[in-house]
C-alpha positions as CSV (number, residue, x, y, z in Angstrom):
1,M,52.7,-116.5,-0.9
2,A,50.6,-115.5,-4.0
3,I,46.9,-115.7,-3.8
4,L,45.4,-116.9,-6.9
5,P,41.9,-115.9,-8.1
6,V,39.1,-118.5,-7.9
7,A,37.2,-119.2,-11.0
8,R,33.4,-118.6,-10.6
9,L,31.1,-121.3,-12.1
10,R,27.7,-120.2,-13.2
11,G,24.6,-122.0,-14.5
12,P,22.2,-124.6,-13.3
13,L,23.0,-127.4,-11.0
14,A,25.3,-129.8,-12.5
15,P,24.6,-133.6,-11.9
16,M,27.5,-135.6,-10.6
17,E,28.2,-139.1,-11.5
18,T,26.7,-140.3,-8.2
19,G,23.3,-138.8,-9.0
20,V,23.7,-136.1,-6.4
21,E,23.3,-132.6,-7.7
22,R,26.1,-130.1,-7.2
23,P,25.4,-126.3,-6.8
24,S,27.3,-123.8,-8.8
25,N,30.0,-121.7,-7.1
26,D,27.9,-118.6,-7.2
27,D,27.3,-115.9,-4.5
28,S,23.8,-117.3,-3.7
29,P,23.5,-120.8,-2.3
30,F,20.4,-121.2,-4.5
31,A,22.1,-120.1,-7.8
32,G,20.6,-122.1,-10.7
33,S,17.7,-123.4,-8.8
34,E,14.2,-123.3,-9.9
35,T,13.5,-120.6,-7.3
36,M,15.9,-118.1,-8.8
37,V,14.5,-115.0,-10.5
38,R,16.8,-112.6,-12.2
39,S,16.3,-109.2,-13.5
40,G,16.8,-108.6,-17.3
41,T,20.4,-107.4,-16.9
42,P,23.6,-109.5,-17.1
43,A,24.6,-111.4,-14.0
44,D,27.8,-109.4,-13.6
45,G,26.1,-106.1,-14.3
46,P,25.0,-103.4,-11.8
47,A,21.7,-105.2,-11.2
48,R,23.5,-108.1,-9.7
49,D,22.5,-106.8,-6.3
50,S,18.9,-106.9,-7.3
51,L,19.0,-110.6,-7.5
52,R,15.7,-111.8,-5.9
53,V,15.1,-115.3,-4.7
54,A,11.5,-116.4,-4.5
55,S,10.0,-119.2,-2.3
56,V,13.3,-119.8,-0.5
57,P,12.7,-121.2,3.0
58,A,14.1,-119.3,6.0
59,V,15.7,-122.5,7.4
60,T,16.7,-125.7,5.8
61,L,17.1,-128.8,7.8
62,F,19.6,-131.3,6.3
63,V,19.3,-134.8,7.8
64,C,22.1,-137.4,7.1
65,T,20.6,-140.5,5.4
66,T,23.7,-142.6,5.7
67,C,24.0,-142.5,9.5
68,K,23.8,-145.8,11.3
69,L,23.3,-146.3,15.0
70,A,26.2,-147.7,16.9
71,G,26.2,-151.4,17.0
72,A,23.8,-151.7,14.0
73,A,24.4,-154.7,11.6
74,T,26.3,-153.8,8.6
75,D,23.4,-154.8,6.3
76,A,20.8,-153.0,8.4
77,P,19.1,-149.9,6.7
78,P,20.6,-146.6,8.0
79,A,18.6,-145.2,10.8
80,G,19.4,-141.7,9.4
81,A,17.2,-142.5,6.4
82,A,14.3,-143.2,8.7
83,L,15.0,-140.0,10.6
84,A,15.0,-138.0,7.4
85,R,11.7,-139.6,6.2
86,E,10.1,-138.9,9.6
87,A,11.3,-135.3,9.5
88,M,9.8,-134.8,6.0
89,R,6.5,-136.4,7.2
90,V,6.3,-134.1,10.3
91,A,7.2,-131.1,8.2
92,A,4.5,-131.9,5.6
93,T,1.9,-132.2,8.2
94,G,2.9,-129.0,9.9
95,G,3.1,-127.2,6.6
96,D,5.5,-124.4,7.7
97,P,6.8,-122.8,4.4
98,A,9.7,-121.2,6.3
99,I,11.3,-124.6,6.8
100,A,12.5,-127.1,4.2
101,V,13.7,-130.6,5.0
102,K,16.4,-132.1,2.7
103,E,18.2,-135.4,2.7
104,V,22.0,-135.4,2.5
105,R,24.2,-138.4,2.0
106,C,26.8,-137.6,4.6
107,L,27.5,-135.0,7.2
108,S,30.9,-136.5,8.2
109,N,29.8,-136.8,11.8
110,C,29.9,-140.6,12.0
111,K,31.3,-140.9,15.5
112,R,28.2,-138.9,16.7
113,A,25.5,-140.3,14.5
114,L,22.6,-139.7,13.9
115,S,23.3,-136.2,12.5
116,A,21.5,-133.2,11.1
117,A,22.3,-129.6,10.3
118,L,20.2,-126.4,10.4
119,V,21.2,-123.7,7.9
120,R,19.8,-120.3,7.5
121,T,20.6,-117.7,4.9
122,G,22.5,-114.8,6.6
123,G,22.5,-116.6,9.9
124,W,24.6,-119.2,11.8
125,S,24.6,-122.9,10.8
126,Y,24.3,-125.7,13.3
127,V,25.4,-129.3,13.2
128,F,23.9,-131.8,15.7
129,G,24.8,-135.3,16.6
130,D,23.8,-138.1,19.0
131,L,20.3,-137.9,17.7
132,S,17.8,-140.8,17.9
133,P,15.5,-142.1,15.2
134,D,12.6,-140.3,16.9
135,S,14.3,-136.8,17.0
136,A,12.3,-135.5,14.0
137,A,9.9,-133.4,16.1
138,D,12.8,-131.9,18.1
139,L,14.7,-131.0,14.8
140,L,11.6,-129.3,13.5
141,T,10.9,-127.4,16.8
142,G,14.5,-126.2,16.6
143,A,14.1,-125.2,12.9
144,A,10.9,-123.2,13.8
145,L,12.7,-121.4,16.6
146,F,15.6,-120.7,14.2
147,A,13.2,-119.3,11.5
148,T,11.7,-116.8,13.9
149,S,15.1,-115.7,15.4
150,T,15.8,-112.0,14.8
151,D,19.5,-112.2,15.1
152,G,20.3,-115.3,13.0
153,I,21.2,-117.4,16.1
154,L,19.3,-120.4,17.3
155,P,17.8,-119.5,20.7
156,W,18.9,-121.6,23.6
157,R,15.6,-121.0,25.5
158,G,13.0,-123.3,24.1
159,R,15.5,-125.5,22.2
160,P,14.7,-129.2,22.8
161,D,17.2,-131.0,25.0
162,S,18.5,-133.2,22.2
163,L,19.5,-130.1,20.4
164,K,21.3,-128.7,23.5
165,R,23.2,-131.9,24.3
166,G,23.8,-132.9,20.7
167,M,25.3,-129.7,19.3
168,V,28.5,-130.5,17.5
169,A,29.3,-127.2,15.8
170,R,28.0,-123.6,15.3
171,I,29.3,-122.1,12.0
172,P,29.2,-118.3,11.5
173,P,27.6,-116.8,8.3
174,M,29.9,-115.8,5.5
175,T,29.5,-112.1,6.3
176,F,30.5,-112.6,10.0
177,S,33.2,-110.5,11.6
178,E,34.4,-110.6,15.2
179,D,33.6,-106.9,15.4
180,Q,29.9,-107.9,15.3
181,R,29.8,-108.9,19.0
């Protein structure tokens, strides 16, 4: 079976028809964002490794805004949107610059809604489900633990119960190898 090369897209975030922004397919998950600072050399040149990202949070909390609670009326507003708003409010009052809260339209975890994900550059990523509308504080407690982790893994000790019981998946970083045990 032949392996075909993948084209690399570059440039700023490209808007999609739905109004959701789509990141470029670059090495950095923040390519094209306003936080990107590049040196004066071409992107494919030797200074590519000197790429510096400023003001990037250590951990990003993504909260699904389309999640609905089981048994909710079809015309009821999604409880996930309320959870996202509350997480943003709690994060704004706490003011931890190491944590960013972002809304996401769907995490495809509908059978275990409400859902959220914690992502850390160079660390593992975590998907949680079975959350309640009042789980915002738990999510931010978990994000703070994750941000201070020295090994890129969300510690079990100190993790709120909702993040212990509700863990759906743990996803390794792109650089992971089984030899790293």
